[in-house]
N, C-alpha and C positions, 0 to 999 in steps of 0.2 A: 750616471747610476746613483751617485750620492744624493743628488736633488730628488730623484725618484724615491729612494729609500726614506729620505727626510720627509717628503710629502706624505708617504704612507704612515710614518710614525705620527705626524701631526693629525692625520685622520683618526688614528686610534686614540690619541690624546683628546681630540675634540669630542669623540664619542663618549669617552669616559666622563668628561666634564658635563656634557649634555645630559647624560643619564643621571648624574647627581642633581642637576637643576630640574629635570622633569621626572621626578620620582614616581609619578603615576602612569608613566609611559614606558614602553619597551623601546630601548635604543641600543642597537648593536651595529657593528661593522664587520666586514669580511675581507679575507685575503684577496688581493687583486687577482683577477683571472689572467692566466697566461694562455694565450691563444695563438696557435700557429696560423699565420695568414700569408698570402702572397703579396701583401702590401708593399714590401720593398721592391718588388718587381713591377709595380704599376707606375705609370707616369707621375701620379700624385705622390706615391711613396718615394720616388727618386728625387722629387723636389722638396721633400721633407715635411709635407703636410697631408692631411687626409680629413675627410669628413666622417662623422659618426657612421653614416650609412656604408661607407667603404670598409671601415673597421669591423662592423658588425655583420657584414655580408658573409653568409655561410657559418654563422655562429653555432657551434654544436649545442643542442639543448642541455646536455649533461653539464656543460660549463656553467649554466645558470642554476644548477641544483641548490647550492648553498644560499644564493640570493632568494630563491623562491621559498626555501625552507624558513629563512628568517622573516620573510614577509607574510607567510601564510600558515606556518605550523604552530600548533598548540604546544609542541615540545619546547619551544623557546619563549613562550608567552610570559614566563616569570623570570627570565634571565635578561638582565639589562647591563649595558656598559661594557660588554665583552667583545672580543675579537674572535671571529670564527674562520675556520678553514675546514672544508669537507664536512660541513654540518656540525662540527664540534668546536667548543671553545678552544682556542689556541693561546698559549702564553706568549705575549709579545715581549719586546725588550722591557726590562724592569722600569725604565724611565717613563714608559707610556702611561702607567697608572699612578705616578707620583702626584698627589693632589696639589701640592704647591706649584709644580710646573704646569699642570694642566690648567689650573686657574690663571696663571700668568699668560700662557699661550692664548687662552680665551680673551683675556683683557687686551692683549696686543692686537688680536684679530679684530676686536671691536673698534680699535683706534685706526686701523689701516685705511678705511675709506676716507678719513679726514686728511690723509696725506696727499691726495690727488689734487 
């Protein structure tokens, strides 16, 4: 759960930094969807892996509401660099919008492909 939370924080930080770099573009991110599935009861789920098609099977349309709003609504056309939940900006952890840290995270992520 710690790694999951950290990856979500990094996504918000990345969005904040990208919005600063692309000032003429709307860039936002959203709260990860929590979807109840039968995945743990499937053979793939018991083995610890699944494909996207298995995870998205039976995906309720209302779960995509915020994503669709961010992609297509004029309501958010002039909002950028924010974190959304239920169609509204949500305040993430304060660290997520610290410019020095978001820039450092961006720089480190640019260097990662050279480590392989």
